[in-house]
N, C-alpha and C positions, 0 to 999 in steps of 0.2 A: 399631292394632297388629297385629290379626289379618290385615287386608288386606295390610299390609306384609310380614308373614311369608309369607303365601300367594303374593304376587307374587315374592318371592325364591325360594320353593320350586319354583315351576313355571318360573322364568326370565322375564326382562324383555326386552321389545323394545328396540332392534332386534337384540340378540344372538341371541334365540330367535325363530324364526318362529311364526306363529299355529298351524301344525300341530304344532310341537314343544311349544308351551305346552298345547295341548289334550291331546296324548299324556301329558305329564307330569301334568296334572291327572287324567286317567283312571287312570293308575297309582296315584297317591296315594289317590284316592277308592276304587278297587277294593281296594287294600291294606287300607284301613280296613274295608270291608265284609267282606272275607275274614277279617280278624282277629276281627271279631264273630261270624262264622259258626263259627269254630273253637270258641269257647265254647259255642255252641248245640249243635253236634254232640257235644261232650263231655258236655253235660248230658243229651242224648238217648241217650247210650250207644252211639255209632257210631264206634268207634276208627279204622276204615278211612278214614272221611271226615275225621276229624281230621288224619290223616297226609296225605291228599290236599290239604286246605286249607292245611296248612303248606307243601307243595310249591308250590301256587299263589302263596302269599304270598312265597316265596323268589324265584320267577320274576318276579313283579311288581316286587319290590324291586330285583332285578338290572337289569331293563329300565329302571326309573326312574333308577338310578344311572348307567348307561352313556349314557342319553339326556340327562340333566341335566348331568352333570359331564364326560362324555367326548365329547359332541356327536355321537353316532352314532345319529341318529334312525331312518334307514331300516332299519338292521340290527336295532335294538331293536323296531320295529314288526313286522318279519317274525318275529323270535323270539317276541315276545309272542303273536301270532296263532296260530302253530303250537303253542306250549305250551298256550294256553288251549283250543284245539280238542282236543288230545290228552287233557288233564286232564278235559275235559267228557265225553269218551267213557268214561273210567274212572269218572267220577262217575255216568253213566247206568247202568253195570253194577252198581256197588256201592251205589247209592242208589235202588233200587226202580224203575228204569226209568221207564215212563210214569206210574207212580203217584207218583213223586217230583218234585222241583222242577227237574230238569235241563232239560226242554223250555223252561221259562220263562227259565232261564239262557242257553240257546241263543238265545232271542229277544234277550236282552241282548247276546250276542255279535254278533248281526246289527247291532244298534244301534251297537256299538263299531266294527264294520267300516266302516260308512259315515261314522263320525265321525273316525277317525284314520288309515285307510290312504290312500295316494295315489289320486287319482281313476282313474288308468290301471290300477290293480289291483282296482278295484271288482268287476268281473265274476268274477275268479278267486276272491276270498274269499267273495263272495255265493254263487257256485255250489258252493264247497266246503262252506259252511254248510248249504245245502239238501241236498247230497249226503249229508253225515254224518247229518243228522236223518232223512232218508228211509231210509238204510241201517239205522240203529239201530231205527227203528220196524218195519222189515221183519223184522229178526233177532228182535226180541221177539215179534212176531206168529207167526213160524214156529217159533222155538225158545224158548218162554217159560221153560224151565228154566235158560237161561243167565243170566237176570237175577236178582240176589239181592235179596230183600225184606228191608231192614234195619230196618224199623219194628217195635217191640215190640207196638204196638197202634195203633188208629186215632187216638187222642189225640196220639201222637208224630208221626204223619203230618200231622195238621192243624196242629200247632204248627210243624213244619218248613216246610210250604207257606206258612203265614201269615207267618212271620218272613222267609222268603225273598222273598215278595212285597213286604213293607214295606222290606226292604233294597234291593231293585231299584228301587222307586218313589223312594226317597231318592237312590239313586245316579243314576238317570236325571234326576231333578230338578236335582241339583247340576251334572252334566255339561252338561245342556241350558242351564241358566242361565249357566254359564261360557262356553259357545259363543256364546250370544246376546250376552252382554256383550262378548266379544272381537270379535265381528262389528261391533258398533256402534263400538267403539274404532277398529278398522281402517278403518271407513267414514269416521269423523271425520278420521283421519290422511290418508286419500286426498283428502278435501275440502280439508284444509289444504294438501296438496301441490299440488292443482289450483289453489288460489288463489295459491300462491307461483309456480307456473308461469305463470299468467296475468299476475301482476305482473312477472315476469322478462321475459315477452314484451313487455309495455308498455314496460318499461325499454329493451329492445333496440330497439324501434321509435323511442323517443325519441332514443336515441343515434345511430341511423341518420339520423334527421332532422337532428340537430346536424351530423353529418359531411357530409351532403349539402348543407346550406345554408351553415353558418358556416365551413366550411373551403374551400368553393368560392368564396365571395365575395372573400376577400382575394387568392386566386390570380388571379381574374379582374381584380382591380384592378391587380396587378403586370403582367399581360399587357397590359391597356389602356395603362398608363403606358409600357411598352416600345414599343408600337405608336405612341403619340404621339411619343415621342422619335425614332423612325425616320422619321416623316412630317412633323412640325411642329417648327419651331425656337421654343423657349420662352425668354422672358426670365427673369431671375434670380428675381424675385418669384414668378412662376408655378411655376418649378421648385422653389423652396423650399416653397411651399404644398403641392404634390403630394408632395414628399419627406416632409413632416411627416404628411400624411394616411396615406401608405403605412407610415411608421414606427409610427404609432398602431395601424393595422390589423394590422401584423405582431406587435406586442407583445401585442395582445388575442388573436390567434390562437395565439401561443406559450403564453400563460397557459391558454387553452382546451385545447390539446393536452396540456399538463402535467397539468391536472386530469383530463382524460379518461383518460390513461394510468394515473394513480394510482388512479382510481376503478375502471377495468376490472380492474386487477391485484387490487384488494381484493375484487372480486366473484368473480373466477375462481380465484385462488390463495390467497386469504386474506391477512391482513396480520400480520406479526410485530410485536408491541408491545414495545419495550425501555424500560421505565420506569426513569428515573434521576433524580438530583437535577439540576435545571435552573435556572441563574441567569437570571432573565427578561431583565433589561436587557442582559446580556452576550451571550446567545444571539440576541436580536433586533437586535443592533447592525447586522449586515450587511443584514438584511431592511429595517430602517428607513432605512438609507443609500440603498438602491435606491429605496425609496418616496419619499424626499425629492425625488429627481430627477424622478420621475413627477408628483408633486404640483406641484413648481415649474413644470414645463412647462405645466401647466394653470392656473397662477396660484392655487394653493391652499396655504394655510399648514398644514404638518403639524407638530404639537407633541408632543414626547416628554416625558411626565411620569412615566415609570417610575422606580422607586426601586432603587438599586443593591443593597440588602440583601435583596430578595425572591427566595426560591428556592421552586420547586414540584417536584412529582413528575410527570414527563411523559416522553413520547418526543420527543426533540429534533427529528427530521425532521418528525413529524406536527405538533408544536407550531408550528414555523416555517411550515408549509404553511397551517395554520389562520389564523394572524395575517396572513400575506401575502395570503390571499384576502379576509379581512375589510377590510384596508386598501385593497386594490385596489377592492373594491366601494364603499367610502366615497369614494375618489377619483372613481370612475366616475359616481357619482350626486350629486356636489357641484358647484355652479356655480363658475366662476372667481371668485376673491375670497373663497371660503368658507374654513372652518377645520375641521381634523380633529385631535382630541386622543386620544392613546394613553396610558392611565393604568392603574394597578393599585391595587385596594383589598383589604386583608386583612379578611375577614369570617369570624369564628370560626376554624375550622381550614382554611378555603379562601382562595385568592387568586384574585380575579376580574380578568382583564385586559379593559379596556373600550376600545372604539373608538367614539368619539362624533363625529358630523358634524352640520353644519347644512345638509345638502343637501335634496333634494326629498322625501325620506321614501318610505315604502312604502304604496301604497293599501291601505285597510282590507280590501277584498275579496280581496287577494292574500296577506295576512299568514298565513292559516291553512295555505297550501301552500308557504311560503317555503323550508322545508327538504326539499322533495320535488321529484321531477322533474315533478310536475304544474304547477309554477310556469310561467307564461307567459314567453316570451322578451321581454326588455325592452331598451331603449336608454338609454345614459347621457346626461348633459347635453350632451355633444359627439358624440352618435350612436355612442358606444362600444357594442359588442354585449355583451349579458349573457344567459346561458342558464340560470343558476341551478344549474349543476353544482357550482360552487365551494362553495355553501352546503350542498349535499348532502354533499360531502366533509367540510366543517367539522363537521357534526353527527355523521356516522359516526365520524370520527377522534376527536372529543372524547369520545364515549361509549365508544370502545375504550380510552381512557385513564382511564375511570371519572370523567370530568368532566361538566360541564353547560354547555349553551349556551343563551342566551336573547337576546331583543331587545325594545326598545321603539321604536316609530316613530309619529310624527305627520306625516301627509302635509303637505308644505310647510314643515315646521319642522326635520326631521332625524331621525336614527336613532342609537340606542345599541345596539351588539352587545356582549355580554359572554360570556367563556368562563372557567369556574371550575375550578380544579384544587386538589388537596390540597397544603397547604404542606409543604415539607421540614421535618423535625423540628428541624434546627439553624438554621432561618431566624430571624434576630434582629430582624426588622422589628417595629415597634410595632403591635399590633393596633388597628385603628380601628373605630368603630361603623359599622354599615351606613348609608350615606348616601342610598340610593335603593332603592326597591322595583323589582326586576327582573321583567319579565314571564316567566312560565313557571317561576318558582322557588317 
């Protein structure tokens, strides 16, 4: 609770820079120290210093207010340093000069200077501090009568010096601890950003690799086909075979481009998620119709077991993209004569859409990276190209909709992918018990 209050009092990143948070912390800590000093001087019977401490407290409070709530850090630092130096000069005169605690406080002022002022102003404020201290010592040495001894006796002097020392030790400890802690926090943030930058660079390299290889290959095929047409006369069977191969290559490339554009946009611009009530079977009707054709061309049976009454909360476009990619993958990695089943189970408050195939499955050593760009490029059962980008999209878009994605796969036996979303409140589908354990849930 205290940490939370302190974090709000000094300002939280990234709204407030490290320098702003240090300055705000210095203002609050020095205000507390000055407040305690007011009572000490009052008890010692030094009314002039009570008035002076009240003035310092007011200046510190104003600087904190304008820095914390008006975001005027540079102006506040300048005003704070000028006011502190002027008030310390007055304190030296009315608090016994070299016999009082002012020189110790000037040392504190030096510490604050290197803690809160911008680095380019270091020499100005450090030189000013040394100049003021040197001038005050010279004046007291040459004109001792100008300095007022405000102590009633030696006991008062020792109490004042002792209490001032304790206050300064506590003050320096608190400020130094805060600065060290802030430094470590900033260093961790830099390390996290460096790791994110490295990951982004790896992703960029992966995407360039995809573009360089997987987009160049189908274009080369088209070029070769056109060259063959211009040089060689083909019979109908050969022409049909090449046409089918080119069509398959073009379809894969189109899917790759679609995924690449979606993913690039989500990384650079962010994605707006529009969660609405989605009737699963109705929304997927067009997607499934297209996939029926693709599956039939490969000799695969695609079976729709979705129920009309199931509704979920999802983004329509994202939901279609996820299911389209998962069915495409199932077709790609299923042998001719195989079967793919699309179904939905209501499990608690969730609806899980499942795409089950009896294809070649996913090798165990590749399963841990299946939802990342670390996954190796693979070929389908008829040499269809797969790069894993579709599954990266599926995972990211599912999580953006507060859903879950999981899979089970046994190499040589097939794969089950499932994506789970919250049921719509008015979905009247009868809830069924969980019929299988899904990996990752």
